[in-house]
C-alpha positions as CSV (number, residue, x, y, z in Angstrom):
1,M,63.5,136.8,123.8
2,G,64.9,133.4,123.5
3,R,68.5,132.4,123.5
4,I,70.2,131.7,119.9
5,L,72.2,128.2,119.7
6,A,75.3,127.9,118.1
7,I,76.4,125.0,116.0
8,D,79.8,123.7,115.0
9,Y,79.0,120.7,113.3
10,G,81.9,117.9,113.1
11,V,81.3,113.9,112.0
12,K,82.6,113.0,115.4
13,R,81.6,116.0,118.1
14,I,79.3,118.9,117.8
15,G,80.6,122.2,119.6
16,L,77.8,124.1,121.1
17,A,77.5,127.7,122.4
18,V,74.3,129.9,123.5
19,T,73.6,133.6,123.9
20,D,72.1,134.7,127.1
21,E,68.5,135.6,127.0
22,M,69.1,139.2,125.9
23,Q,71.4,137.6,123.0
24,M,74.0,140.0,124.0
25,I,76.4,137.5,125.2
26,A,77.8,134.2,123.9
27,F,79.4,131.6,125.9
28,G,80.3,128.0,125.6
29,L,77.9,125.1,126.6
30,T,79.4,122.1,125.6
31,T,80.6,119.4,123.2
32,I,78.6,116.3,122.3
33,A,79.1,113.6,120.2
34,T,77.1,114.0,116.7
35,T,75.3,110.7,117.6
36,E,73.8,112.2,120.5
37,I,73.2,115.8,119.2
38,F,69.3,115.1,118.8
39,A,68.7,113.8,121.9
40,F,70.9,116.6,123.6
41,L,68.9,119.3,121.8
42,S,65.4,118.4,122.6
43,D,66.0,117.8,125.9
44,Y,67.9,121.1,125.9
45,I,65.1,123.0,124.0
46,A,62.7,121.5,126.3
47,K,64.0,123.3,129.0
48,E,65.4,126.7,127.3
49,K,63.5,128.8,124.9
50,V,65.7,129.3,121.7
51,E,64.7,131.6,119.4
52,L,67.1,130.7,116.6
53,I,70.0,128.1,115.4
54,L,72.9,129.1,114.4
55,V,74.8,126.6,112.7
56,G,78.5,126.9,111.2
57,E,79.2,127.1,107.5
58,P,82.6,126.1,106.3
59,K,83.8,127.7,103.2
60,Q,86.8,127.8,101.3
61,M,89.1,130.4,100.8
62,D,87.4,131.3,97.2
63,N,83.9,131.5,99.1
64,T,83.0,128.0,97.5
65,A,81.5,125.1,100.1
66,S,84.0,123.2,102.1
67,E,84.3,119.4,101.4
68,S,82.7,118.8,104.8
69,E,79.3,120.6,103.6
70,V,77.8,117.2,102.5
71,Y,77.9,116.1,106.0
72,I,76.4,119.1,107.2
73,K,73.5,119.2,105.0
74,P,71.2,115.8,105.9
75,F,72.3,117.0,109.6
76,L,69.9,120.5,108.5
77,V,67.2,118.4,106.9
78,K,66.9,116.6,110.1
79,L,67.4,119.5,112.3
80,T,64.6,120.9,110.5
81,E,62.1,118.1,110.4
82,K,62.9,117.7,114.2
83,F,62.9,121.4,115.5
84,P,60.3,123.2,112.6
85,A,59.3,125.7,114.8
86,I,62.8,127.3,115.5
87,P,64.4,129.2,112.5
88,I,68.0,127.6,111.5
89,K,70.7,130.3,109.9
90,R,74.1,129.6,108.9
91,H,77.1,131.7,109.5
92,D,80.7,131.4,107.9
93,E,82.9,129.4,110.3
94,R,86.1,129.9,108.3
95,F,89.0,130.3,110.7
96,T,87.0,129.2,114.0
97,S,89.2,126.4,114.9
98,K,92.4,128.3,114.3
99,M,90.9,131.3,116.7
100,A,90.1,128.9,118.9
101,F,93.3,127.2,119.4
102,Q,94.6,130.8,119.5
103,T,92.2,131.5,122.2
104,M,93.6,128.5,124.5
105,L,97.2,129.7,123.7
106,D,96.5,133.1,124.6
107,S,94.5,132.3,128.3
108,G,97.6,130.1,129.2
109,L,96.2,126.6,129.0
110,K,98.9,124.1,129.0
111,K,99.6,122.0,126.1
112,K,97.9,118.9,127.2
113,Q,94.3,120.9,127.7
114,R,95.2,122.1,124.1
115,K,94.8,118.9,122.8
116,N,91.4,118.7,124.3
117,K,89.5,118.5,120.6
118,A,85.8,119.1,122.7
119,L,87.6,122.3,124.2
120,I,88.4,123.5,120.6
121,D,84.7,122.8,119.2
122,E,83.2,124.1,121.9
123,I,85.0,127.6,121.2
124,S,84.8,127.5,117.9
125,A,80.6,127.4,118.1
126,T,81.3,130.3,121.0
127,I,83.5,132.4,118.2
128,I,81.0,131.7,115.5
129,L,78.1,132.8,117.6
130,Q,80.0,135.8,118.9
131,S,81.1,136.8,115.4
132,Y,76.9,136.7,114.4
133,L,76.1,138.5,117.3
134,S,78.6,141.5,115.9
135,I,76.9,142.1,112.8
136,V,73.3,141.6,113.7
């Protein structure tokens, strides 16, 4: 089995999370600048077997696409072109940023640490991945 790689796409930063090889546990990988994502993914996928790429799907409360979807669609096209052998799935990411911030609060991180937006993105990707694992 290969890993599942989750992506929390942002215009400035992308949070990444992966599963273990048995696809049972989700854990944060890193946060990377959006401009560097394809170089990072190429390197990571060359080293690790990735079976599936899971991309967060931002939705409004009425289940319609979020405004940020206009940035994600071109990213998905390029992702498909770069890694045609790896299937790509989408997963609802509503409230993941709020849940990530709450996780930081619950874990006792200090105020300065909670302002680390890169950490929020990585935790959000982990929440997206864990949510996906709970339904498959």
